[in-house]
Every structure is written in C-alpha cells, then in structure tokens.
DOTIGU-383546 format. One record per residue: residue in one letter; y, x, z of N, C-alpha, C in turn. Coordinates in steps of 0.1 Angstrom, whole numbers, padded with zeros to 4 digits, always signed. Example, Ala and Ser with C-alpha at 12.3 -4.5 7.8 and 13.67 -1.06 7.14 Angstrom:
// DOTIGU-383546
a-0057+0132+0078-0045+0123+0078-0033+0132+0078
s-0022+0128+0071-0011+0137+0071+0000+0129+0079
END
This chain:
// DOTIGU-383546
m-0359+0396+0976-0352+0409+0973-0355+0418+0984
a-0357+0431+0981-0360+0441+0992-0347+0444+0999
p-0349+0447+1012-0337+0450+1020-0330+0462+1015
g-0318+0461+1014-0309+0472+1010-0308+0473+0995
a-0315+0465+0987-0314+0465+0973-0302+0459+0968
r-0297+0464+0957-0285+0458+0951-0288+0446+0942
p-0280+0436+0943-0284+0424+0935-0284+0426+0920
w-0293+0420+0912-0295+0422+0898-0285+0413+0890
r-0279+0419+0880-0269+0412+0872-0272+0413+0858
r-0270+0403+0850-0272+0403+0836-0260+0409+0829
l-0262+0419+0821-0251+0425+0813-0250+0418+0800
s-0239+0415+0796-0236+0408+0783-0229+0418+0774
v-0235+0421+0762-0228+0430+0752-0222+0421+0741
l-0210+0423+0739-0203+0415+0729-0202+0423+0716
v-0208+0418+0706-0208+0424+0692-0197+0418+0684
p-0188+0426+0680-0176+0420+0672-0181+0415+0659
h-0177+0404+0655-0179+0398+0642-0167+0399+0633
p-0170+0402+0620-0159+0404+0611-0152+0390+0609
p-0140+0390+0606-0133+0378+0603-0138+0371+0591
a-0135+0358+0589-0140+0350+0578-0135+0356+0565
g-0123+0361+0564-0118+0367+0552-0126+0379+0547
s-0131+0387+0556-0139+0399+0553-0152+0394+0547
r-0158+0384+0554-0171+0379+0549-0170+0374+0535
l-0160+0367+0532-0158+0362+0518-0156+0373+0508
l-0149+0383+0512-0147+0395+0503-0160+0402+0500
l-0169+0403+0510-0182+0410+0508-0190+0401+0499
l-0190+0388+0501-0197+0379+0492-0193+0380+0477
l-0180+0381+0475-0174+0382+0462-0179+0396+0456
l-0178+0406+0464-0183+0419+0458-0197+0419+0454
f-0206+0412+0463-0220+0411+0459-0222+0404+0446
l-0215+0393+0445-0216+0385+0432-0212+0392+0420
l-0201+0400+0422-0196+0408+0411-0206+0419+0407
l-0212+0425+0416-0223+0435+0413-0235+0428+0406
l-0239+0417+0411-0250+0410+0405-0247+0406+0391
c-0235+0400+0388-0231+0396+0375-0230+0409+0366
g-0225+0420+0371-0224+0432+0363-0238+0437+0359
q-0248+0436+0368-0261+0440+0364-0267+0431+0354
l-0265+0417+0356-0270+0408+0346-0264+0410+0332
g-0250+0412+0332-0243+0414+0320-0248+0427+0313
g-0250+0437+0321-0255+0449+0315-0268+0448+0309
g-0277+0440+0315-0291+0438+0309-0290+0430+0297
q-0281+0420+0296-0279+0412+0284-0274+0420+0273
k-0264+0429+0276-0258+0437+0266-0268+0447+0261
k-0277+0452+0269-0287+0461+0265-0297+0454+0255
k-0301+0442+0259-0309+0434+0250-0303+0432+0236
e-0290+0428+0236-0283+0426+0224-0283+0439+0215
n-0280+0450+0222-0280+0463+0214-0294+0466+0209
l-0304+0464+0216-0318+0466+0212-0321+0457+0200
l-0317+0445+0201-0320+0435+0190-0313+0439+0177
a-0300+0444+0179-0292+0448+0167-0298+0460+0161
e-0303+0469+0169-0310+0481+0163-0323+0478+0156
k-0331+0468+0161-0343+0464+0154-0340+0457+0141
v-0330+0448+0141-0327+0441+0129-0321+0451+0118
e-0313+0460+0123-0307+0470+0113-0318+0479+0107
q-0328+0483+0115-0339+0491+0110-0347+0483+0100
l-0350+0471+0103-0358+0462+0094-0351+0460+0081
m-0338+0458+0082-0330+0455+0070-0330+0468+0061
e-0329+0479+0067-0329+0492+0060-0342+0494+0053
w-0353+0491+0059-0366+0492+0053-0368+0482+0042
s-0363+0470+0044-0364+0460+0033-0356+0463+0021
s-0345+0471+0023-0337+0475+0011-0344+0485+0003
r-0354+0492+0009-0362+0502+0001-0374+0495-0006
r-0381+0487+0001-0392+0479-0005-0393+0466+0002
s-0398+0456-0006-0398+0442-0001-0408+0440+0010
v-0419+0447+0010-0429+0446+0020-0429+0459+0028
i-0427+0457+0041-0426+0469+0051-0440+0472+0056
r-0444+0485+0054-0457+0489+0059-0456+0493+0073
m-0465+0489+0082-0465+0491+0096-0478+0497+0101
n-0476+0506+0111-0488+0510+0119-0488+0503+0132
g-0496+0508+0141-0497+0501+0154-0484+0502+0162
d-0478+0513+0163-0465+0514+0170-0454+0506+0165
k-0452+0506+0152-0442+0497+0146-0445+0483+0148
f-0458+0479+0147-0461+0465+0149-0458+0460+0163
r-0461+0468+0173-0459+0464+0187-0444+0464+0190
r-0436+0473+0183-0422+0473+0187-0414+0463+0179
f-0417+0461+0166-0408+0452+0158-0414+0438+0157
v-0427+0436+0159-0433+0423+0157-0436+0416+0171
k-0442+0424+0180-0447+0418+0192-0437+0418+0203
a-0430+0429+0205-0421+0431+0216-0408+0423+0215
p-0403+0417+0226-0390+0411+0225-0379+0422+0228
p-0366+0419+0225-0361+0406+0219-0363+0405+0204
r-0363+0393+0199-0365+0391+0185-0360+0377+0181
n-0351+0377+0171-0345+0364+0167-0349+0362+0152
y-0359+0368+0147-0363+0367+0133-0378+0364+0132
s-0382+0359+0121-0397+0356+0118-0402+0368+0110
v-0415+0370+0113-0422+0381+0105-0435+0375+0100
i-0437+0378+0087-0449+0374+0080-0457+0387+0078
v-0469+0387+0084-0477+0400+0084-0490+0397+0076
m-0493+0406+0066-0505+0405+0059-0514+0416+0064
f-0525+0412+0070-0535+0422+0075-0546+0424+0064
t-0547+0436+0060-0555+0439+0048-0563+0452+0049
a-0570+0455+0038-0577+0468+0037-0577+0472+0023
l-0567+0480+0019-0565+0483+0005-0570+0496+0001
q-0576+0504+0010-0581+0517+0006-0593+0515-0003
p-0595+0524-0013-0606+0522-0022-0620+0522-0016
q-0622+0530-0005-0635+0530+0001-0639+0517+0008
r-0629+0508+0010-0631+0495+0016-0637+0485+0006
q-0635+0488-0007-0640+0480-0018-0637+0465-0016
c-0624+0462-0012-0620+0448-0010-0612+0444-0022
s-0618+0438-0032-0611+0434-0044-0602+0422-0041
v-0606+0413-0032-0598+0402-0028-0585+0406-0022
c-0586+0417-0014-0574+0423-0008-0563+0427-0018
r-0568+0433-0029-0559+0438-0039-0553+0426-0047
q-0561+0416-0050-0555+0404-0056-0545+0397-0047
a-0548+0395-0035-0539+0389-0025-0526+0397-0023
n-0528+0410-0024-0516+0419-0022-0506+0417-0034
e-0512+0415-0046-0503+0413-0058-0495+0400-0056
e-0501+0390-0051-0494+0377-0049-0484+0379-0038
y-0488+0386-0028-0479+0388-0016-0466+0396-0021
q-0468+0406-0029-0457+0414-0035-0448+0405-0043
v-0453+0396-0051-0445+0387-0059-0437+0378-0050
l-0443+0373-0039-0435+0364-0030-0424+0372-0023
a-0428+0384-0018-0418+0392-0011-0406+0396-0020
n-0409+0400-0032-0398+0403-0042-0390+0391-0045
s-0396+0379-0046-0388+0367-0048-0378+0364-0037
w-0382+0367-0025-0374+0365-0013-0363+0376-0013
r-0367+0389-0015-0358+0400-0014-0346+0399-0024
y-0349+0394-0036-0339+0393-0047-0333+0379-0049
s-0335+0370-0039-0329+0357-0040-0316+0357-0033
s-0308+0347-0037-0295+0345-0031-0295+0341-0016
a-0306+0336-0012-0308+0331+0002-0313+0342+0011
f-0315+0354+0007-0320+0365+0015-0312+0367+0027
s-0318+0369+0039-0311+0371+0051-0320+0379+0061
n-0315+0381+0073-0323+0389+0082-0331+0380+0092
k-0334+0368+0087-0342+0358+0095-0357+0359+0092
l-0360+0366+0081-0374+0366+0077-0377+0380+0071
f-0388+0386+0075-0393+0398+0070-0407+0398+0066
f-0411+0405+0055-0425+0406+0051-0430+0420+0054
t-0441+0420+0061-0447+0433+0065-0462+0433+0062
i-0468+0445+0062-0482+0446+0059-0488+0456+0069
v-0500+0453+0074-0508+0463+0083-0521+0465+0076
d-0523+0478+0072-0536+0481+0066-0545+0486+0077
y-0558+0483+0076-0568+0486+0086-0569+0501+0089
d-0568+0509+0078-0568+0523+0080-0556+0529+0086
e-0545+0521+0087-0533+0526+0094-0530+0519+0107
g-0537+0509+0110-0535+0501+0122-0547+0495+0127
a-0558+0502+0129-0571+0496+0134-0569+0491+0148
d-0560+0497+0156-0558+0492+0169-0552+0478+0169
v-0544+0475+0159-0538+0461+0158-0549+0451+0156
f-0558+0454+0147-0569+0445+0144-0577+0443+0157
q-0580+0453+0164-0587+0452+0177-0579+0444+0187
q-0566+0446+0188-0558+0438+0197-0558+0423+0194
l-0558+0420+0181-0558+0406+0177-0572+0400+0175
n-0583+0408+0178-0597+0404+0176-0599+0399+0162
m-0594+0406+0153-0595+0403+0139-0605+0411+0132
n-0615+0405+0125-0626+0412+0119-0627+0408+0104
s-0617+0403+0098-0618+0400+0083-0604+0402+0077
a-0605+0405+0064-0592+0407+0057-0595+0402+0042
p-0584+0397+0036-0570+0397+0041-0567+0384+0049
t-0557+0386+0058-0553+0375+0067-0538+0375+0067
f-0532+0363+0066-0517+0362+0067-0514+0354+0080
m-0504+0360+0088-0500+0354+0100-0485+0354+0101
h-0480+0343+0107-0465+0342+0110-0463+0344+0125
f-0454+0353+0128-0450+0356+0142-0436+0350+0144
p-0434+0339+0151-0421+0333+0153-0411+0341+0161
p-0399+0337+0161-0389+0345+0169-0391+0344+0184
k-0397+0332+0188-0399+0331+0203-0413+0325+0205
g-0420+0330+0215-0433+0325+0218-0444+0332+0210
k-0456+0328+0213-0468+0333+0206-0471+0325+0194
p-0478+0331+0184-0482+0324+0172-0492+0313+0176
k-0490+0301+0170-0500+0290+0172-0510+0290+0161
r-0519+0281+0161-0530+0280+0152-0525+0279+0138
a-0515+0270+0136-0509+0268+0123-0502+0280+0117
d-0499+0290+0125-0492+0302+0121-0502+0312+0114
t-0515+0308+0113-0524+0316+0105-0527+0309+0092
f-0525+0315+0081-0526+0308+0068-0541+0306+0065
d-0544+0294+0061-0558+0290+0057-0561+0294+0043
l-0565+0307+0042-0567+0313+0029-0579+0307+0022
q-0590+0305+0030-0602+0300+0024-0601+0286+0018
r-0592+0278+0023-0591+0264+0018-0580+0263+0007
i-0569+0271+0009-0557+0269+0000-0557+0280-0011
g-0562+0292-0008-0561+0303-0017-0548+0311-0014
f-0547+0322-0022-0536+0331-0018-0525+0332-0029
a-0523+0322-0037-0513+0322-0047-0499+0322-0040
a-0490+0329-0047-0476+0331-0041-0470+0317-0038
e-0472+0307-0047-0466+0294-0045-0471+0288-0032
q-0484+0289-0030-0490+0283-0018-0485+0290-0005
l-0484+0303-0006-0478+0311+0006-0464+0307+0009
a-0456+0304-0002-0442+0300+0000-0441+0287+0006
k-0450+0278+0003-0450+0264+0009-0454+0265+0024
w-0463+0273+0027-0467+0275+0041-0456+0281+0049
i-0449+0291+0043-0438+0297+0050-0426+0287+0052
a-0424+0279+0043-0414+0268+0044-0417+0259+0056
d-0430+0256+0057-0434+0247+0068-0433+0254+0082
r-0434+0267+0083-0434+0274+0096-0420+0279+0099
t-0411+0281+0089-0399+0288+0092-0387+0280+0087
d-0389+0270+0079-0378+0263+0072-0370+0272+0062
v-0376+0282+0058-0371+0291+0048-0378+0288+0035
h-0370+0284+0025-0376+0280+0012-0374+0291+0002
i-0385+0295-0004-0385+0307-0013-0390+0302-0027
r-0382+0304-0037-0385+0301-0051-0392+0313-0057
v-0404+0311-0061-0412+0322-0066-0408+0325-0081
f-0405+0338-0083-0402+0343-0096-0412+0353-0100
r-0419+0351-0111-0430+0360-0115-0425+0368-0127
p-0428+0381-0127-0425+0389-0139-0431+0384-0151
p-0424+0385-0163-0430+0380-0175-0442+0387-0179
n-0452+0380-0185-0464+0385-0189-0465+0384-0205
y-0464+0396-0211-0463+0396-0226-0476+0399-0232
s-0487+0400-0225-0500+0403-0230-0505+0393-0241
g-0503+0380-0238-0507+0370-0248-0499+0371-0261
t-0486+0373-0259-0477+0374-0271-0480+0387-0279
i-0483+0398-0272-0487+0410-0279-0500+0408-0287
a-0510+0402-0280-0523+0400-0287-0521+0391-0299
l-0513+0380-0298-0511+0371-0310-0503+0379-0321
a-0494+0387-0317-0486+0395-0327-0495+0404-0334
l-0504+0411-0327-0514+0420-0333-0523+0413-0343
l-0528+0401-0339-0537+0393-0347-0530+0389-0360
v-0517+0384-0359-0510+0379-0370-0507+0391-0379
s-0504+0403-0374-0502+0415-0382-0514+0419-0389
l-0526+0418-0382-0538+0422-0389-0542+0413-0401
v-0540+0400-0398-0543+0390-0409-0533+0392-0420
g-0521+0394-0417-0510+0396-0427-0512+0408-0435
g-0517+0419-0428-0519+0431-0435-0531+0430-0445
l-0542+0423-0441-0553+0421-0450-0549+0413-0462
l-0542+0402-0459-0537+0394-0471-0528+0402-0480
y-0520+0411-0474-0511+0419-0483-0519+0428-0491
l-0529+0434-0486-0538+0443-0494-0545+0435-0505
r-0548+0423-0502-0555+0414-0513-0545+0405-0520
r-0533+0409-0520-0522+0400-0526-0524+0397-0540
n-0531+0405-0548-0534+0403-0562-0547+0395-0565
n-0554+0392-0554-0567+0385-0556-0569+0375-0544
l-0561+0365-0543-0562+0355-0533-0568+0342-0537
e-0574+0342-0549-0580+0329-0553-0591+0324-0544
f-0597+0333-0536-0608+0328-0528-0604+0319-0517
i-0591+0320-0513-0585+0311-0503-0585+0297-0508
y-0582+0295-0520-0581+0281-0526-0594+0276-0533
n-0604+0284-0532-0617+0280-0538-0625+0271-0529
k-0624+0258-0531-0631+0248-0523-0646+0249-0525
t-0650+0252-0537-0664+0252-0540-0671+0264-0532
g-0664+0275-0532-0669+0286-0524-0671+0283-0510
w-0661+0277-0504-0662+0273-0489-0674+0263-0487
a-0675+0254-0497-0686+0244-0495-0699+0250-0497
m-0701+0259-0506-0714+0266-0508-0717+0275-0496
a-0707+0281-0490-0710+0289-0478-0715+0280-0467
a-0709+0268-0466-0714+0259-0455-0728+0254-0458
l-0730+0250-0471-0743+0244-0475-0754+0254-0474
s-0751+0267-0476-0761+0277-0476-0768+0279-0462
y-0761+0274-0452-0766+0276-0438-0769+0263-0432
i-0763+0252-0437-0765+0238-0430-0773+0230-0441
h-0784+0225-0436-0792+0216-0445-0785+0202-0445
g-0785+0196-0457-0778+0183-0459-0785+0171-0455
s-0797+0173-0449-0806+0161-0445-0809+0162-0431
s-0812+0151-0425-0816+0151-0411-0831+0154-0409
q-0838+0154-0421-0853+0157-0420-0856+0171-0421
a-0847+0180-0422-0850+0195-0423-0838+0203-0417
q-0841+0215-0414-0831+0224-0407-0835+0239-0410
f-0825+0246-0415-0827+0260-0418-0828+0268-0405
v-0834+0280-0406-0834+0289-0394-0820+0293-0390
a-0812+0297-0400-0798+0301-0397-0791+0289-0390
e-0794+0277-0394-0787+0265-0389-0790+0264-0374
s-0803+0267-0370-0806+0267-0356-0798+0277-0348
h-0796+0289-0353-0788+0299-0347-0773+0294-0346
i-0768+0288-0356-0754+0283-0356-0753+0273-0345
i-0762+0263-0344-0761+0253-0334-0762+0259-0320
l-0770+0269-0319-0771+0276-0306-0758+0283-0302
l-0752+0289-0312-0739+0296-0309-0728+0286-0306
l-0728+0274-0313-0718+0264-0310-0720+0258-0296
n-0732+0256-0292-0734+0251-0278-0731+0262-0268
a-0733+0274-0271-0729+0285-0262-0714+0286-0260
a-0707+0284-0272-0692+0284-0271-0687+0273-0263
i-0693+0261-0264-0689+0249-0256-0692+0252-0241
t-0703+0257-0238-0707+0261-0225-0697+0271-0219
m-0693+0281-0227-0684+0291-0222-0670+0284-0219
g-0666+0275-0227-0654+0268-0225-0654+0260-0212
m-0666+0253-0209-0667+0246-0196-0667+0255-0184
v-0673+0267-0186-0673+0277-0175-0659+0282-0172
l-0651+0284-0183-0637+0288-0181-0628+0278-0175
l-0631+0265-0178-0623+0254-0172-0627+0253-0157
n-0639+0255-0154-0643+0254-0140-0637+0266-0132
e-0637+0278-0138-0631+0290-0132-0616+0288-0130
a-0609+0282-0139-0595+0280-0138-0592+0270-0126
a-0601+0260-0124-0599+0250-0114-0602+0255-0100
t-0612+0264-0099-0617+0268-0086-0612+0282-0081
s-0607+0290-0090-0604+0304-0086-0591+0303-0078
k-0588+0315-0071-0576+0316-0063-0567+0327-0067
g-0567+0330-0080-0559+0342-0084-0546+0337-0089
d-0540+0345-0098-0527+0343-0103-0526+0330-0111
v-0516+0322-0108-0515+0309-0115-0513+0311-0130
g-0506+0321-0134-0504+0323-0149-0517+0326-0156
k-0525+0334-0150-0538+0338-0155-0547+0325-0155
r-0547+0317-0145-0555+0305-0144-0551+0295-0155
r-0538+0295-0158-0533+0286-0169-0538+0291-0182
i-0538+0304-0185-0543+0309-0197-0558+0306-0199
i-0565+0309-0188-0580+0306-0188-0583+0291-0191
c-0575+0283-0185-0577+0268-0187-0574+0265-0202
l-0564+0270-0208-0561+0267-0222-0571+0272-0231
v-0576+0285-0229-0587+0290-0237-0599+0282-0236
g-0603+0278-0224-0615+0270-0222-0614+0257-0228
l-0602+0250-0227-0600+0237-0234-0601+0239-0249
g-0595+0250-0254-0596+0252-0269-0610+0254-0274
l-0618+0261-0266-0632+0263-0270-0640+0250-0270
v-0638+0242-0260-0646+0230-0259-0642+0220-0270
v-0629+0219-0272-0624+0209-0283-0628+0214-0297
f-0625+0226-0300-0628+0231-0314-0643+0231-0317
f-0651+0237-0308-0665+0239-0312-0673+0225-0310
f-0668+0217-0301-0674+0203-0301-0671+0195-0314
s-0659+0197-0318-0655+0190-0331-0664+0196-0343
f-0666+0209-0343-0674+0215-0353-0688+0210-0352
l-0694+0210-0340-0708+0205-0338-0709+0190-0342
l-0699+0182-0339-0699+0168-0343-0698+0166-0358
s-0691+0175-0365-0690+0174-0379-0703+0178-0386
i-0710+0188-0381-0723+0191-0386-0733+0180-0384
f-0733+0173-0373-0741+0162-0370-0738+0150-0380
r-0725+0149-0383-0721+0138-0392-0725+0141-0406
s-0725+0154-0410-0729+0157-0424-0744+0156-0426
k-0752+0157-0415-0766+0155-0416-0771+0141-0415
y-0764+0133-0407-0767+0119-0405-0757+0111-0412
h-0759+0109-0425-0749+0102-0433-0747+0088-0428
g-0734+0084-0427-0731+0071-0422-0727+0071-0407
y-0728+0083-0401-0724+0083-0387-0709+0082-0386
p-0704+0072-0378-0689+0068-0380-0680+0077-0372
y-0684+0085-0363-0675+0092-0354-0673+0106-0358
s-0660+0111-0356-0656+0124-0358-0645+0128-0349
f-0642+0141-0348-0631+0145-0339-0625+0158-0345
l-0613+0158-0349-0605+0169-0354-0611+0173-0368
i-0623+0177-0369-0629+0182-0381-0638+0171-0387
k-0636+0167-0399-0644+0157-0406-0655+0163-0414
END
C-alpha cells in the first residue's frame, strides 16, 4: 500500500427481498393470468367451431351437397377446429370437360346425400360437399390430384389416411357402395333411398294400351287369334320341315335369333360389370336374361322341328 493511502474496504449493498407472502401472491397472479389466457383461447376455439357447424348446417338445409371453392374448402374442411367428418367429391361437371363418368357418379352421390339429409339419424357429425375443378383448381393442385371423380373422407382429427380415399376403380360409385365405405370410416350408417322409377311401368302401360286398342278396333274380327292352321302355315312358310333343306328366309331367321341371344349375353355382361345405377343394372339384367331364355328356346324348338325325334326342348315345344 502506498504511503498515505487510505485502506481499501469492500462495500456491501443490501437488496431488500420481498417477504414470502408477497412472492406467493405474485405467483398466484401469474397463474391466474396464464389460466385466463388459456381459457380465452379455448373459448375462442369453441365459438369458432360453433360458427362453422352452424354455417354448414344452414347450407345443408338448403341442399344436401354443399358446393365449395378453394376458400371454403380450406376453412371448413382443412382448418381446425373441427369435430365433424366431411365427405368431399372432387369432380369436373362442366360440359367442356366432357366427363360422363363425373355426371353418373354425381347422380349416385346426390342420392346418397339426400338419403342422409332426410333420414332420422341426420346430425351435424357428417357433411357432404363437392369441389368442382372449375371452381377450385387450387384445391386439386394442393392435393396433387389429377383425376376425377374422386371421393375422400376428411376425419374430425388428423390427416386423411389411405383408406379415406374411396377405391372407385375397384368398387364402383353406386350409392350403396359409398354408404358402406362411409360406415367403415365414420361409423355412420346410411340407408339409401332411391326415388321411384316409373319408366318401365309407363312403357308397359303404353304397350298394353296399344295392343288393347288394336284388339278393340278388330273386335268384330278376332278369329285369326284362334286360327291354329294360320299360325302353323306362317311358321311352315319360312321353316323347312326337313333337316336336308333350308329356306333362304330360314337362314335370316336363324341369324336374327342368334343375334338376339348374343345381345342378351352382352346385356348380362354389361349388368355384371358396369358401375352405374343399381336399378338400371337390374333392369338390364332382366332384359338380357329374357332375351337369352326366350330366343334360345325358340331356336331349340326350330332345331327340334327339323330333326324329328330330338328329345330336348325348353319353354317352347
């Protein structure tokens, strides 16, 4: 130490500490603020979810399938919060797209959506929507989607899985098949109700009316119906009675019969492999089966009449 210097001393500064009760009070205030913020965020999410559900229910009351563009899709389908499932049909229905499959699939989709909308089990847990390419091309780009129609299920939580995309190529787009797929993904069972189709009944009524009208006009001269000789002569005039000869007209008749049988087989195959309306497929199947059975029986009866002693026959002897 230098001569005359004053000795160095350490100065201690005492910082007052709040008492334990004050620290506890500050901690409680901090926790209350934190809980208030969390509760406010949760309340905001609940209000947003309620608004989304209310809006979707309002749209569903107007039409069973809700049309969406890119903004609506991102807000109501992709963005949380969401406690409902959404079935989306991605399609291209504009005439310039020339997608006939899209129109057929849309008809089945409408049948399914109407069945859900007017069922007793209808709720806000499932909504049917549609995104057309010309109204939401950005959505197709966002999902890397390059084909239509496509059906997808968007669950309430998480991202769609592979099974949430409907296998249209393998199963077809019938409303019943779509309902089965939706039941597997959402546990919502939809009973499909189809509007009645009176086209077959009307056609049959017109045919019966036509035949009845012709018979009424010939009501004073109906002996030709009971004239067995006339029917037999009409048949014999075109079908030779021996297996050693054949008329030219008979060749044409056999050709037409085989063509009718072939047409029936084509209709049966179409009914089995097509992916259209189930009711139409059933009608096509019945028509094809009728053609095969009737005209094969007719062809077999001609063969039996030419080859005397042939023991087999079917419907027509």
